[in-house]
C-alpha positions as a Markdown table, in Angstrom:
| # | Residue | x | y | z |
|---|---|---|---|---|
| 1 | Met | 20.5 | 6.5 | -34.7 |
| 2 | Leu | 20.2 | 6.8 | -31.0 |
| 3 | Asn | 21.4 | 9.9 | -29.4 |
| 4 | Glu | 23.6 | 10.0 | -26.4 |
| 5 | Val | 20.7 | 10.1 | -23.9 |
| 6 | Asp | 18.9 | 7.2 | -25.5 |
| 7 | Glu | 22.1 | 5.2 | -25.4 |
| 8 | Lys | 22.6 | 5.9 | -21.7 |
| 9 | Leu | 19.0 | 4.9 | -21.0 |
| 10 | Val | 19.4 | 1.6 | -22.9 |
| 11 | Asp | 22.8 | 1.0 | -21.0 |
| 12 | Leu | 20.9 | 1.6 | -17.7 |
| 13 | Glu | 18.1 | -0.7 | -18.6 |
| 14 | Val | 20.5 | -3.5 | -19.5 |
| 15 | Arg | 22.4 | -3.0 | -16.3 |
| 16 | Leu | 19.2 | -3.1 | -14.3 |
| 17 | Ser | 18.2 | -6.3 | -16.1 |
| 18 | Phe | 21.5 | -8.0 | -15.1 |
| 19 | Gln | 21.3 | -6.7 | -11.6 |
| 20 | Glu | 17.7 | -8.1 | -11.2 |
| 21 | Glu | 18.9 | -11.4 | -12.5 |
| 22 | Thr | 21.8 | -11.4 | -10.1 |
| 23 | Ile | 19.5 | -10.5 | -7.2 |
| 24 | Asp | 17.2 | -13.3 | -8.0 |
| 25 | Gln | 20.1 | -15.8 | -8.2 |
| 26 | Leu | 21.4 | -14.6 | -4.9 |
| 27 | Asn | 18.1 | -14.9 | -3.3 |
| 28 | Asp | 17.8 | -18.5 | -4.5 |
| 29 | Val | 21.2 | -19.1 | -2.9 |
| 30 | Ile | 20.2 | -17.6 | 0.4 |
| 31 | Leu | 16.9 | -19.7 | 0.5 |
| 32 | Phe | 18.9 | -22.9 | -0.2 |
| 33 | Gln | 21.5 | -22.1 | 2.5 |
| 34 | Asn | 18.8 | -21.2 | 5.0 |
| 35 | Lys | 17.2 | -24.6 | 4.4 |
| 36 | Lys | 20.5 | -26.2 | 4.8 |
| 37 | Ile | 21.2 | -24.5 | 8.0 |
| 38 | Glu | 17.8 | -25.3 | 9.4 |
| 39 | Asn | 18.4 | -29.0 | 8.6 |
| 40 | Leu | 21.9 | -28.8 | 10.1 |
| 41 | Glu | 20.5 | -27.4 | 13.3 |
| 42 | Gln | 18.0 | -30.1 | 13.5 |
| 43 | Gln | 20.7 | -32.7 | 13.1 |
| 44 | Leu | 22.8 | -31.0 | 15.7 |
| 45 | Lys | 19.9 | -31.0 | 18.2 |
| 46 | Met | 19.4 | -34.7 | 17.6 |
| 47 | Ile | 23.0 | -35.5 | 18.0 |
| 48 | Ala | 23.2 | -33.4 | 21.2 |
| 49 | Ser | 20.1 | -35.1 | 22.6 |
| 50 | Lys | 21.6 | -38.6 | 21.9 |
| 51 | Leu | 25.0 | -37.4 | 23.6 |
| 52 | Asn | 23.1 | -36.2 | 26.6 |
| 53 | Ser | 21.0 | -39.4 | 27.0 |
| 54 | Ala | 24.1 | -41.5 | 26.4 |
| 55 | Asp | 26.0 | -39.6 | 29.2 |
| 56 | Thr | 23.2 | -40.3 | 31.7 |
| 57 | Glu | 23.0 | -43.9 | 30.6 |
| 58 | Glu | 26.7 | -44.3 | 31.0 |
| 59 | Ala | 26.6 | -42.6 | 34.4 |
| 60 | Val | 24.2 | -45.2 | 35.7 |
| 61 | Tyr | 26.2 | -48.1 | 34.3 |
| 62 | Asp | 29.4 | -46.8 | 35.6 |
| 63 | Gln | 28.1 | -46.7 | 39.2 |
| 64 | Lys | 28.8 | -49.6 | 41.5 |
| 65 | Pro | 25.7 | -51.5 | 42.7 |
| 66 | Pro | 24.7 | -50.6 | 46.3 |
| 67 | His | 25.8 | -54.1 | 47.7 |
| 68 | Tyr | 29.5 | -53.3 | 47.1 |
């Protein structure tokens, strides 16, 4: 039979194993979220660029021609 110290050591090894697995899973989630954030930032920049160009185009179209 295992003595008390051996049981504690086995318990610690099991806990460490679960913690390593959890850390790996959390790391995967963080990597996925980072990719998602980068994708969303690119989309936001594209939308902002389109809005800015649309604002300047509308400003030109809203102006009256010089002969008025």
